[in-house]
KELUM-479341 format. One record per residue (C-alpha): residue in three letters; z, x, y. Coordinates in steps of 0.1 Angstrom, whole numbers, plus 5000, padded with zeros to 4 digits. Layout:
N
<res = ALA; w = Z; u = X; v = Y>
...
This chain:
150
<res = MET; w = 4823; u = 5133; v = 5338>
<res = LEU; w = 4796; u = 5131; v = 5313>
<res = THR; w = 4815; u = 5098; v = 5300>
<res = ALA; w = 4810; u = 5084; v = 5336>
<res = VAL; w = 4773; u = 5093; v = 5337>
<res = ALA; w = 4768; u = 5077; v = 5305>
<res = LEU; w = 4787; u = 5045; v = 5314>
<res = ALA; w = 4768; u = 5040; v = 5346>
<res = GLY; w = 4735; u = 5046; v = 5328>
<res = ALA; w = 4744; u = 5019; v = 5302>
<res = LEU; w = 4754; u = 4994; v = 5330>
<res = LEU; w = 4723; u = 5000; v = 5349>
<res = GLY; w = 4701; u = 4996; v = 5319>
<res = SER; w = 4720; u = 4963; v = 5311>
<res = SER; w = 4715; u = 4951; v = 5346>
<res = ALA; w = 4677; u = 4960; v = 5343>
<res = LEU; w = 4676; u = 4942; v = 5310>
<res = ARG; w = 4691; u = 4909; v = 5324>
<res = ALA; w = 4667; u = 4910; v = 5353>
<res = ASP; w = 4639; u = 4913; v = 5329>
<res = GLU; w = 4653; u = 4883; v = 5310>
<res = ALA; w = 4653; u = 4863; v = 5341>
<res = GLU; w = 4618; u = 4873; v = 5352>
<res = ILE; w = 4605; u = 4865; v = 5315>
<res = LYS; w = 4626; u = 4832; v = 5317>
<res = ALA; w = 4608; u = 4822; v = 5353>
<res = VAL; w = 4574; u = 4831; v = 5339>
<res = LYS; w = 4579; u = 4809; v = 5308>
<res = ALA; w = 4590; u = 4780; v = 5333>
<res = VAL; w = 4558; u = 4783; v = 5351>
<res = LEU; w = 4538; u = 4780; v = 5320>
<res = ALA; w = 4561; u = 4749; v = 5308>
<res = ALA; w = 4556; u = 4732; v = 5342>
<res = TYR; w = 4517; u = 4735; v = 5337>
<res = LYS; w = 4519; u = 4723; v = 5302>
<res = ALA; w = 4542; u = 4694; v = 5313>
<res = SER; w = 4515; u = 4684; v = 5340>
<res = VAL; w = 4486; u = 4683; v = 5315>
<res = GLU; w = 4507; u = 4662; v = 5292>
<res = ARG; w = 4513; u = 4638; v = 5320>
<res = LEU; w = 4475; u = 4637; v = 5326>
<res = ASP; w = 4482; u = 4648; v = 5364>
<res = SER; w = 4475; u = 4686; v = 5367>
<res = SER; w = 4471; u = 4680; v = 5404>
<res = SER; w = 4507; u = 4688; v = 5409>
<res = SER; w = 4500; u = 4723; v = 5391>
<res = VAL; w = 4478; u = 4737; v = 5421>
<res = THR; w = 4510; u = 4755; v = 5433>
<res = LEU; w = 4514; u = 4771; v = 5401>
<res = PHE; w = 4481; u = 4792; v = 5406>
<res = THR; w = 4474; u = 4819; v = 5434>
<res = GLU; w = 4446; u = 4808; v = 5458>
<res = ASP; w = 4425; u = 4837; v = 5441>
<res = SER; w = 4431; u = 4826; v = 5406>
<res = ALA; w = 4405; u = 4828; v = 5379>
<res = VAL; w = 4404; u = 4803; v = 5348>
<res = PHE; w = 4382; u = 4811; v = 5318>
<res = GLU; w = 4378; u = 4785; v = 5290>
<res = ASN; w = 4359; u = 4788; v = 5259>
<res = GLY; w = 4335; u = 4815; v = 5268>
<res = ALA; w = 4329; u = 4802; v = 5306>
<res = SER; w = 4340; u = 4812; v = 5339>
<res = GLU; w = 4357; u = 4781; v = 5355>
<res = GLY; w = 4362; u = 4795; v = 5392>
<res = THR; w = 4397; u = 4792; v = 5407>
<res = PHE; w = 4420; u = 4767; v = 5395>
<res = ARG; w = 4410; u = 4744; v = 5426>
<res = HIS; w = 4377; u = 4744; v = 5414>
<res = TYR; w = 4386; u = 4741; v = 5377>
<res = LEU; w = 4409; u = 4710; v = 5385>
<res = GLY; w = 4382; u = 4694; v = 5407>
<res = HIS; w = 4351; u = 4700; v = 5384>
<res = HIS; w = 4365; u = 4702; v = 5348>
<res = LEU; w = 4402; u = 4697; v = 5340>
<res = GLY; w = 4407; u = 4666; v = 5366>
<res = PRO; w = 4377; u = 4645; v = 5356>
<res = GLU; w = 4383; u = 4653; v = 5318>
<res = LEU; w = 4422; u = 4642; v = 5320>
<res = LYS; w = 4411; u = 4608; v = 5339>
<res = ASP; w = 4389; u = 4598; v = 5305>
<res = VAL; w = 4421; u = 4609; v = 5283>
<res = LYS; w = 4449; u = 4584; v = 5269>
<res = SER; w = 4472; u = 4609; v = 5258>
<res = PHE; w = 4474; u = 4646; v = 5254>
<res = ARG; w = 4504; u = 4667; v = 5234>
<res = TYR; w = 4511; u = 4700; v = 5226>
<res = SER; w = 4525; u = 4714; v = 5192>
<res = ASP; w = 4534; u = 4744; v = 5175>
<res = TYR; w = 4538; u = 4763; v = 5207>
<res = ALA; w = 4549; u = 4800; v = 5210>
<res = VAL; w = 4547; u = 4821; v = 5238>
<res = THR; w = 4553; u = 4860; v = 5244>
<res = VAL; w = 4559; u = 4873; v = 5276>
<res = LYS; w = 4559; u = 4910; v = 5293>
<res = VAL; w = 4569; u = 4917; v = 5327>
<res = ASP; w = 4556; u = 4946; v = 5345>
<res = GLY; w = 4567; u = 4952; v = 5381>
<res = PRO; w = 4550; u = 4923; v = 5400>
<res = TYR; w = 4528; u = 4913; v = 5372>
<res = ALA; w = 4535; u = 4893; v = 5339>
<res = LEU; w = 4514; u = 4891; v = 5309>
<res = ALA; w = 4518; u = 4858; v = 5289>
<res = ALA; w = 4501; u = 4852; v = 5253>
<res = GLU; w = 4504; u = 4814; v = 5240>
<res = THR; w = 4493; u = 4799; v = 5208>
<res = TYR; w = 4495; u = 4761; v = 5201>
<res = ARG; w = 4478; u = 4732; v = 5188>
<res = PHE; w = 4469; u = 4704; v = 5211>
<res = TRP; w = 4459; u = 4666; v = 5202>
<res = MET; w = 4440; u = 4646; v = 5227>
<res = GLU; w = 4432; u = 4611; v = 5223>
<res = PRO; w = 4401; u = 4601; v = 5246>
<res = ALA; w = 4397; u = 4566; v = 5263>
<res = GLN; w = 4366; u = 4564; v = 5240>
<res = GLY; w = 4364; u = 4581; v = 5205>
<res = GLY; w = 4383; u = 4596; v = 5181>
<res = VAL; w = 4414; u = 4618; v = 5184>
<res = ILE; w = 4408; u = 4654; v = 5189>
<res = GLU; w = 4428; u = 4681; v = 5173>
<res = ARG; w = 4426; u = 4717; v = 5180>
<res = GLN; w = 4441; u = 4751; v = 5173>
<res = ALA; w = 4443; u = 4773; v = 5206>
<res = VAL; w = 4453; u = 4804; v = 5223>
<res = ALA; w = 4457; u = 4815; v = 5258>
<res = THR; w = 4466; u = 4845; v = 5278>
<res = SER; w = 4476; u = 4845; v = 5312>
<res = VAL; w = 4482; u = 4871; v = 5338>
<res = LEU; w = 4507; u = 4861; v = 5366>
<res = ARG; w = 4516; u = 4878; v = 5399>
<res = LYS; w = 4551; u = 4874; v = 5418>
<res = GLU; w = 4546; u = 4859; v = 5452>
<res = GLY; w = 4578; u = 4864; v = 5470>
<res = ASN; w = 4604; u = 4848; v = 5446>
<res = ASP; w = 4576; u = 4826; v = 5427>
<res = TRP; w = 4555; u = 4835; v = 5398>
<res = LYS; w = 4523; u = 4821; v = 5400>
<res = ILE; w = 4490; u = 4824; v = 5375>
<res = LEU; w = 4464; u = 4849; v = 5387>
<res = GLN; w = 4441; u = 4842; v = 5356>
<res = SER; w = 4441; u = 4821; v = 5327>
<res = HIS; w = 4419; u = 4824; v = 5297>
<res = ASN; w = 4419; u = 4799; v = 5268>
<res = SER; w = 4399; u = 4790; v = 5238>
<res = SER; w = 4402; u = 4765; v = 5211>
<res = ARG; w = 4388; u = 4755; v = 5176>
<res = ARG; w = 4392; u = 4729; v = 5149>
<res = PRO; w = 4420; u = 4738; v = 5127>
<res = LYS; w = 4412; u = 4753; v = 5095>
<res = GLY; w = 4409; u = 4725; v = 5068>
<res = SER; w = 4401; u = 4699; v = 5092>
């Protein structure tokens, strides 16, 4: 009897671990889709990745919801950029019920239509909430600086 209980516990634990891994993979897919849209210089497709009541914070400023950020900051900025690329990307994700916490580190390289190339070292933290079967970004906070030695 004790062996059966131990085996059932191990199987349930294994099942929960696989479920967490699947949720982590789904959260990472949302973050990857957002990065890809920025690299395409068209993040308008990203609206569906954010909750309606999202909050975006960038370099010490509150940018409002993602829709507001897209219309007043990110969208116009990307129209003045020839190319944008991420590199040295790393992400950690922790899922806790219907919420997920993500911490990202990366560099980005941006070539404006006018002027020289801009390279930055950056970090971002995001809170995602599960809505139905989909993970959506509830809050995003990012900041960047010139890489050391540049």
